N, CA, C and O of each residue as an XYZ file, in Angstrom:
660
protein
N     103.552    100.938    116.828
C     102.814     99.786    116.667
C     102.881     98.495    115.854
O     103.315     98.512    114.702
N     102.468     97.408    116.428
C     102.656     96.069    116.266
C     101.585     95.678    114.939
O     100.529     96.262    114.697
N     101.950     94.964    114.459
C     100.965     95.116    112.861
C     100.879     93.057    112.565
O     101.945     92.486    112.792
N     100.352     92.658    112.362
C     100.362     91.344    111.225
C     101.503     90.315    110.883
O     101.659     89.094    110.896
N     102.364     91.678    110.505
C     103.292     90.781    109.910
C     104.918     91.312    111.027
O     105.867     91.714    110.354
N     105.095     91.286    112.367
C     105.677     91.634    113.169
C     105.132     90.668    114.180
O     105.772     90.410    115.200
N     103.814     90.057    113.888
C     103.694     88.832    114.544
C     104.200     87.223    114.038
O     104.490     86.265    114.754
N     104.186     87.322    112.606
C     104.261     86.722    111.830
C     106.037     85.999    111.787
O     106.507     84.861    111.797
N     106.711     87.708    111.724
C     108.067     87.289    111.594
C     108.276     86.994    112.741
O     108.750     85.869    112.585
N     108.274     87.228    114.128
C     108.515     86.953    115.543
C     108.442     85.255    115.848
O     109.138     84.428    116.436
N     106.799     85.274    114.856
C     107.179     83.603    115.146
C     107.608     82.554    114.145
O     107.544     81.365    114.457
N     108.084     82.972    112.841
C     109.617     82.688    111.998
C     110.758     82.402    112.971
O     111.480     81.444    113.247
N     110.610     83.534    113.324
C     112.273     82.997    113.872
C     112.803     82.725    115.160
O     113.961     82.754    115.578
N     110.721     82.205    116.208
C     111.095     81.118    117.109
C     110.928     80.037    116.658
O     111.372     79.078    117.289
N     110.308     79.852    115.551
C     110.134     78.110    115.119
C     111.770     77.693    114.367
O     112.201     76.542    114.444
N     112.480     78.710    113.724
C     113.325     78.843    112.610
C     113.885     79.375    112.632
O     114.102     80.022    111.608
N     114.899     79.691    114.197
C     115.937     81.050    113.592
C     116.788     80.153    113.615
O     116.752     79.732    114.771
N     117.810     79.389    112.852
C     118.753     78.984    111.453
C     117.981     79.883    110.540
O     118.444     79.502    109.465
N     117.331     80.589    110.313
C     116.452     81.442    109.343
C     116.714     82.656    109.235
O     116.825     83.079    110.386
N     116.944     83.785    108.231
C     117.215     85.313    108.163
C     115.450     85.335    107.494
O     114.806     84.952    106.518
N     115.313     85.927    108.544
C     113.172     86.169    107.989
C     113.105     87.611    107.586
O     112.091     88.260    107.843
N     114.249     88.212    106.896
C     114.178     89.444    107.356
C     112.987     89.753    106.119
O     111.794     89.995    106.305
N     113.809     89.651    104.655
C     112.754     89.422    103.700
C     111.840     89.590    104.316
O     111.659     90.807    104.290
N     110.747     88.926    105.159
C     109.378     88.575    105.573
C     108.691     89.911    105.872
O     107.482     90.138    105.832
N     109.772     90.828    106.207
C     109.191     92.258    107.257
C     109.247     93.306    106.003
O     108.814     94.454    106.108
N     109.798     92.811    104.867
C     109.217     94.549    103.898
C     107.948     93.807    102.728
O     106.854     94.258    102.389
N     108.973     91.929    102.152
C     108.169     92.050    100.967
C     106.365     91.397    101.523
O     105.423     91.137    100.775
N     106.424     91.276    103.313
C     104.828     90.823    103.226
C     104.297     92.100    103.735
O     103.241     92.446    103.207
N     104.595     92.578    104.287
C     104.096     93.969    104.118
C     103.128     94.521    103.012
O     101.939     94.833    103.064
N     104.300     94.537    101.711
C     104.168     94.753    100.232
C     103.222     93.732     99.934
O     102.187     94.139     99.405
N     103.312     92.512    100.138
C     102.099     91.712     99.564
C     101.010     92.380    100.328
O     100.493     93.273     99.658
N     100.567     92.257    101.347
C      98.900     92.335    102.593
C      98.489     93.986    101.778
O      97.445     94.332    101.225
N      99.783     94.742    101.997
C      99.306     96.337    101.275
C      98.871     96.482     99.965
O      98.306     97.499     99.563
N      99.161     95.300     99.137
C      98.505     95.027     97.984
C      97.107     94.152     97.707
O      96.433     94.269     96.683
N      96.888     93.503     98.507
C      95.409     92.959     99.674
C      95.025     94.031     99.242
O      94.430     94.136     98.169
N      95.361     95.194    100.160
C      94.182     95.977    100.691
C      93.977     97.366     99.519
O      92.933     97.966     99.264
N      95.296     97.585     98.977
C      95.200     98.012     97.740
C      93.993     97.594     97.023
O      93.188     98.524     96.983
N      93.646     96.712     96.542
C      93.082     95.273     95.919
C      91.350     95.956     95.943
O      90.420     96.426     95.287
N      91.782     95.613     97.058
C      89.892     95.557     97.646
C      89.635     97.084     97.457
O      88.651     97.577     96.906
N      90.817     97.829     98.076
C      90.388     99.827     98.298
C      89.521    100.353     96.429
O      88.550    101.063     96.166
N      90.301     99.721     95.720
C      90.139     99.789     94.193
C      89.043     99.263     93.571
O      88.604    100.098     92.781
N      88.377     98.216     93.571
C      87.956     97.961     93.857
C      86.140     98.276     93.884
O      85.214     98.208     93.076
N      86.356     98.703     95.551
C      85.321     99.546     95.896
C      84.949    101.186     95.125
O      84.005    101.864     94.720
N      86.269    101.201     95.264
C      86.351    102.757     93.914
C      86.267    102.425     92.545
O      86.138    103.423     91.836
N      86.297    101.390     91.965
C      85.739    101.274     90.381
C      84.187    101.062     90.288
O      83.425    101.408     89.386
N      83.816    100.133     91.938
C      82.508     99.711     91.908
C      81.075    100.452     91.672
O      79.913    100.353     91.278
N      82.045    101.234     92.203
C      81.380    103.314     92.458
C      81.161    104.011     90.968
O      80.625    105.108     90.812
N      81.671    103.181     89.911
C      81.521    103.512     88.301
C      81.264    102.878     88.329
O      81.845    102.675     87.263
N      80.579    101.538     88.616
C      80.320    100.780     87.892
C      81.324    100.005     86.458
O      80.817     99.557     85.429
N      82.604    100.026     86.738
C      83.347     99.164     86.716
C      84.520     98.548     86.998
O      85.446     99.008     87.668
N      84.416     96.929     86.183
C      85.234     96.292     86.953
C      86.726     96.649     86.627
O      86.870     97.380     85.647
N      88.361     96.078     87.580
C      89.436     96.488     87.452
C      90.464     96.558     85.947
O      91.490     97.121     85.565
N      89.647     95.795     85.534
C      90.289     95.305     83.760
C      89.348     96.886     83.008
O      89.769     97.867     82.395
N      88.043     96.487     83.424
C      87.998     97.562     82.610
C      88.511     98.461     82.854
O      88.930     98.873     81.772
N      88.944     99.449     83.977
C      89.321    100.757     84.041
C      91.024    100.712     83.360
O      91.371    101.696     82.707
N      91.714     99.912     83.488
C      92.989     99.178     83.460
C      93.350     99.871     81.540
O      94.305    100.430     81.000
N      91.870     99.372     81.060
C      92.208     99.051     79.036
C      92.031    100.685     79.202
O      92.981    101.424     78.945
N      90.460    101.330     79.750
C      89.990    103.080     79.482
C      90.936    103.562     79.779
O      91.354    104.387     78.966
N      91.890    103.312     81.213
C      92.984    104.555     81.218
C      93.983    104.575     80.572
O      94.798    105.464     80.324
N      93.899    103.560     80.301
C      95.474    102.838     78.702
C      95.351    104.005     77.468
O      96.192    104.500     76.718
N      94.154    104.161     77.601
C      93.619    104.510     76.191
C      93.001    106.481     76.519
O      92.987    107.399     75.699
N      92.694    106.497     77.595
C      92.433    107.884     78.433
C      94.184    108.373     78.486
O      94.404    109.584     78.517
N      95.317    107.455     78.496
C      96.467    108.516     79.252
C      97.566    108.888     78.088
O      98.608    109.542     78.135
N      96.493    107.785     76.393
C      97.248    108.435     74.825
C      96.931    109.440     75.133
O      97.936    109.879     75.693
N      95.914    110.457     75.187
C      95.843    111.293     75.164
C      95.139    111.425     73.519
O      95.164    110.375     72.877
N      94.510    112.678     72.812
C      93.350    113.025     71.478
C      94.408    111.768     70.558
O      95.629    111.675     70.683
N      93.728    111.100     69.860
C      92.274    110.895     70.244
C      91.899    109.593     70.999
O      90.921    108.856     70.878
N      92.838    109.546     71.707
C      92.761    107.859     72.869
C      92.372    106.886     72.109
O      91.194    106.642     71.852
N      93.389    106.234     71.680
C      93.135    105.453     70.561
C      94.486    104.781     70.593
O      95.553    105.388     70.500
N      94.332    103.297     70.753
C      95.773    103.002     71.005
C      95.200    101.368     69.558
O      94.265    101.137     68.792
N      96.471    100.725     69.973
C      96.133     99.537     69.102
C      96.057     98.152     69.953
O      96.230     98.192     71.171
N      95.797     96.933     69.287
C      95.098     96.099     70.655
C      96.876     95.796     71.515
O      97.190     95.816     72.705
N      97.740     95.524     70.190
C      99.708     95.512     70.538
C      99.901     96.663     71.561
O     100.521     96.574     72.620
N      99.474     97.402     71.230
C      99.897     98.364     72.492
C      98.758     98.416     73.758
O      98.687     99.335     74.574
N      98.105     97.516     73.736
C      96.580     97.268     75.245
C      97.180     96.501     76.012
O      97.391     96.461     77.224
N      97.526     95.657     74.804
C      98.471     94.019     75.853
C      99.315     94.618     75.977
O      99.870     93.610     76.415
N     100.370     95.652     76.060
C     101.653     95.965     76.562
C     101.558     96.380     77.984
O     102.342     96.135     78.901
N     100.452     97.052     77.993
C     100.148     98.503     78.738
C      99.868     97.933     80.061
O     100.115     98.423     81.163
N      99.091     96.375     79.653
C      97.246     95.946     80.656
C      97.992     94.327     81.274
O      97.567     93.660     82.217
N      99.553     93.929     80.128
C     100.196     92.297     80.782
C      99.114     91.561     80.397
O      98.932     90.833     81.373
N      98.148     91.251     79.456
C      97.825     89.625     79.213
C      97.656     89.678     77.806
O      98.050     90.518     76.996
N      97.032     88.684     77.662
C      97.236     87.653     76.394
C      96.156     88.668     75.834
O      95.519     89.576     76.367
N      96.228     87.850     73.789
C      96.063     88.305     72.975
C      94.460     87.761     73.434
O      93.600     88.488     73.932
N      94.374     86.870     73.246
C      92.932     86.033     73.667
C      92.481     87.523     74.545
O      92.313     88.629     74.031
N      92.388     87.265     75.588
C      92.005     88.089     76.702
C      92.162     89.163     76.370
O      91.043     89.421     75.927
N      92.804     90.128     76.228
C      92.845     91.509     75.336
C      90.969     91.730     74.237
O      89.981     92.427     74.471
N      91.241     90.900     73.280
C      89.923     90.604     72.393
C      89.061     90.434     72.796
O      88.113     90.888     72.156
N      88.699     89.623     74.215
C      87.486     89.207     75.025
C      87.099     90.665     75.449
O      85.961     91.134     75.476
N      88.501     91.406     75.836
C      88.290     92.925     76.781
C      87.826     93.547     75.915
O      86.621     93.790     75.853
N      88.836     94.008     74.913
C      87.851     95.182     73.695
C      86.782     94.972     73.609
O      86.234     96.036     73.896
N      85.622     93.834     73.259
C      84.298     92.815     72.596
C      83.452     93.318     73.852
O      82.275     93.670     73.780
N      84.237     93.302     75.032
C      82.987     93.594     76.256
C      82.747     95.311     76.306
O      81.722     95.883     76.677
N      83.986     95.919     75.827
C      84.383     97.334     76.356
C      82.897     97.893     75.103
O      82.149     98.871     75.099
N      82.985     97.176     74.563
C      82.739     97.893     72.588
C      80.693     97.541     72.950
O      79.626     98.048     72.604
N      81.029     96.709     73.579
C      78.989     96.277     73.323
C      79.013     97.260     74.506
O      78.640     98.264     73.901
N      79.217     97.712     75.927
C      78.849     98.905     76.352
C      79.272    100.186     76.249
O      79.206    101.020     77.152
N      79.820    100.400     74.881
C      79.932    101.347     74.543
C      81.027    102.520     75.042
O      81.255    103.676     74.689
N      81.421    101.878     75.754
C      82.511    102.466     76.056
C      84.265    102.787     75.524
O      85.266    103.167     76.132
N      83.980    102.402     74.066
C      85.663    101.877     73.039
C      84.632    101.760     72.268
O      83.419    101.774     72.475
N      85.271    101.646     71.361
C      84.970    101.516     69.440
C      86.283    101.000     68.588
O      87.413    101.343     68.933
N      86.137    100.471     67.878
C      87.318     99.645     66.777
C      86.900    100.557     65.152
O      85.767    100.761     64.716
N      88.005    100.900     64.629
C      88.238    101.473     63.866
C      89.803    101.471     62.894
O      90.944    101.475     63.358
N      89.428    101.464     61.569
C      91.045    101.161     61.240
C      92.013    102.312     61.229
O      91.964    103.542     61.262
N      93.427    100.819     61.131
C      94.194    102.407     61.554
C      94.526    102.114     60.327
O      94.630    101.070     59.683
N      94.737    103.713     60.029
C      95.013    104.483     58.874
C      96.474    103.896     58.199
O      96.890    104.089     57.057
N      97.001    103.241     59.122
C      99.087    103.090     59.308
C      99.333    101.421     58.474
O     100.422    100.907     58.223
N      98.088    100.903     58.206
C      97.528     98.917     58.299
C      96.733     98.874     57.892
O      95.885     99.158     58.737
N      96.221     98.638     56.827
C      95.363     98.119     56.612
C      94.682     96.832     57.389
O      93.592     96.825     57.960
N      95.353     96.057     57.295
C      94.575     94.850     58.145
C      94.675     95.287     59.512
O      93.906     94.601     60.185
N      95.494     96.412     60.452
C      94.798     96.620     61.799
C      93.792     97.999     61.831
O      93.385     98.926     61.130
N      93.703     97.346     63.327
C      92.266     98.058     63.926
C      93.453     98.711     65.195
O      94.413     98.229     65.795
N      92.542    100.467     65.174
C      92.772    100.543     66.965
C      91.351    100.687     67.177
O      90.336    100.521     66.501
N      91.727    101.179     68.745
C      90.434    100.919     69.614
C      90.913    102.132     70.571
O      91.789    102.321     71.415
N      89.886    102.822     69.992
C      89.344    104.500     70.386
C      88.286    103.949     71.930
O      87.840    102.927     72.451
N      88.321    105.353     72.107
C      87.513    105.773     73.825
C      86.854    106.232     73.769
O      87.193    107.385     74.038
N      84.649    106.116     73.292
C      84.089    106.905     72.991
C      84.016    107.898     73.719
O      84.509    107.240     74.636
N      83.804    109.246     74.352
C      83.107    110.286     75.535
C      82.227    109.089     76.200
O      81.625    108.636     75.227
N      81.974    108.604     76.936
C      81.240    108.281     77.745
C      82.438    107.038     78.415
O      82.460    106.834     79.628
N      83.394    106.274     77.450
C      84.325    105.461     78.431
C      85.282    106.973     78.668
O      86.183    106.776     79.483
N      85.258    108.137     78.223
C      86.357    108.816     78.457
C      85.524    109.667     79.478
O      86.391    110.218     80.156
N      84.583    109.970     79.834
C      83.217    110.269     81.175
C      84.272    109.290     82.394
O      85.197    109.809     83.019
N      83.873    107.847     82.516
C      83.423    106.882     83.102
C      85.410    106.889     83.091
O      85.670    107.259     84.236
N      85.905    106.805     82.822
C      86.881    106.759     83.419
C      88.416    107.960     84.170
O      89.454    107.818     84.817
N      87.596    109.090     83.509
C      87.913    110.191     84.224
C      87.429    110.433     85.710
O      88.050    111.002     86.608
N      85.981    109.779     85.761
C      85.203    109.689     86.929
C      85.586    109.166     87.779
O      85.654    109.710     88.881
N      86.147    107.346     87.454
C      86.604    106.318     88.274
C      88.236    107.062     88.539
O      88.574    106.539     89.600
N      89.268    107.906     88.153
C      90.301    107.703     88.536
C      89.985    108.840     89.413
O      90.800    108.874     90.335
N      88.946    109.967     89.496
C      89.763    111.328     90.924
C      88.918    110.100     91.925
O      89.571    109.928     92.954
N      87.374    109.025     91.879
C      86.855    108.593     92.269
C      88.454    107.938     93.519
O      88.806    108.442     94.585
N      89.084    106.650     92.752
C      90.004    105.890     93.010
C      91.562    107.147     93.564
O      92.356    106.622     94.345
N      91.804    108.311     93.236
C      92.705    109.232     93.619
C      92.405    109.511     95.478
O      93.150    109.292     96.433
N      91.470    109.885     95.437
C      90.417    109.444     96.531
C      90.628    108.577     97.369
O      91.335    108.801     98.351
N      90.004    107.318     97.119
C      90.498    106.476     98.185
C      92.827    106.251     98.324
O      93.749    106.035     99.111
N      92.571    106.467     97.214
C      94.152    106.586     97.442
C      94.831    107.712     98.499
O      95.590    107.528     99.451
N      94.441    108.549     98.127
C      95.162    109.785     99.244
C      94.844    109.200    100.762
O      95.810    109.056    101.511
N      93.316    108.804    101.310
C      92.784    108.345    102.025
C      94.225    107.097    102.964
O      95.074    107.344    103.820
N      94.004    106.358    102.533
C      94.980    105.334    102.632
C      97.095    106.061    102.801
O      97.854    105.428    103.536
N      97.422    106.844    102.321
C      98.581    107.544    102.592
C      98.749    108.457    103.527
O      99.810    108.772    104.065
N      96.956    109.175    103.850
C      97.045    110.056    105.143
C      98.364    110.225    106.079
O      99.191    111.126    106.216
N      98.140    108.684    106.776
C      99.312    108.673    108.053
C     100.283    109.621    107.407
O     100.213    110.850    107.406
N     101.408    108.687    106.733
C     102.484    109.488    105.699
C     102.737    111.186    105.550
O     101.907    111.890    104.975
N     103.691    111.605    106.002
C     103.790    112.818    105.607
C     104.475    112.907    103.845
O     104.622    111.853    103.225
N     104.862    114.340    103.159
C     104.523    114.154    101.743
C     106.001    113.314    101.581
O     106.112    112.180    101.115
N     107.289    114.321    102.174
C     108.630    113.659    102.610
C     108.442    112.043    102.585
O     108.989    111.197    101.877
N     107.583    111.937    103.495
C     107.609    109.564    103.972
C     107.014    109.059    102.553
O     107.361    107.967    102.103
N     106.114    109.891    101.873
C     105.370    109.424    100.300
C     106.360    109.584     99.471
O     106.362    108.526     98.841
N     107.265    110.281     99.041
C     107.805    110.924     98.271
C     109.257    109.357     98.614
O     109.608    108.536     97.766
N     109.709    109.434     99.914
C     110.825    108.379     99.986
C     110.271    107.262     99.983
O     111.239    106.503     99.943
N     109.474    106.713     99.996
C     108.670    104.999     99.917
C     108.604    105.253     97.918
O     109.411    104.837     97.087
N     107.404    106.026     97.714
C     107.708    106.070     96.117
C     109.009    105.853     95.618
O     108.980    105.023     94.709
N     110.340    106.355     95.904
C     111.551    106.604     95.626
C     112.021    105.000     95.958
O     112.574    104.619     94.926
N     112.038    103.782     97.068
C     112.068    103.073     97.700
C     111.428    101.944     96.919
O     112.039    100.877     96.863
N     109.916    102.108     96.130
C     109.719    101.029     95.816
C     109.817    101.119     94.273
O     109.665    100.123     93.566
N     110.143    102.663     93.654
C     110.402    102.078     92.085
C     112.000    101.433     92.568
O     112.285    100.761     91.576
N     112.633    101.353     93.099
C     114.242    101.137     93.522
C     113.890     98.913     93.130
O     114.370     97.940     92.548
N     113.248     99.159     93.614
C     112.136     97.495     93.309
C     111.378     97.437     92.179
O     110.788     96.383     91.942
N     111.304     98.114     91.635
C     109.871     97.612     90.527
C     110.389     97.711     89.284
O     109.934     96.977     88.406
N     111.705     98.878     88.912
C     112.016     99.310     88.397
C     112.694     98.247     87.255
O     112.379     98.129     86.071
N     113.912     97.389     88.153
C     113.799     96.035     87.053
C     112.872     94.953     86.615
O     113.172     94.265     85.639
N     111.831     94.770     87.233
C     110.517     94.632     86.859
C     110.032     95.288     85.211
O     109.323     94.848     84.306
N     110.476     95.985     85.323
C     109.776     97.017     84.255
C     109.947     97.267     82.766
O     109.268     97.556     81.780
N     111.795     96.886     83.271
C     112.552     97.571     81.958
C     113.413     96.195     81.531
O     114.472     96.129     80.906
N     112.438     94.930     82.186
C     113.323     93.715     81.993
C     113.182     93.575     80.736
O     112.155     94.192     80.455
N     113.784     92.945     79.456
C     112.956     92.545     78.705
C     112.115     91.719     78.163
O     112.162     90.743     78.911
N     111.358     91.490     77.312
C     110.445     89.941     76.966
C     109.283     90.370     77.839
O     108.306     89.633     77.972
């Protein structure tokens, strides 16, 4: 089965035979898949009245386990946003009753962000919905193919995820 990347690569090979365009065969597909996944995720989150960034913050707190709280710095690390952006996001989620701020007992100047019961329910429901959408996307692959693809993608992403700074 031919896809858009096959057509793109063929055109580049025709127009620029002097270049090795083989990386496009993998990375253009990853890029296109990322756009399709982003669209599917937005739909899944909208079904639960959440924006993607809200899902990221809520599920970071949910994954922390009871009492479902993290410092703003820990949330920064997990969501890859700036301090100012995170402050704004916490404020907006607090106004919706999905998180609350509390004092950090180990640091008198610090705060902890805690998931509320409603925030936990929304995170759980949105995650279940997302997994349904993602299972449908992966349905064409066998379990063995999914495991192989996950391992190959891990090889590509691990250096970025483990790079200091």
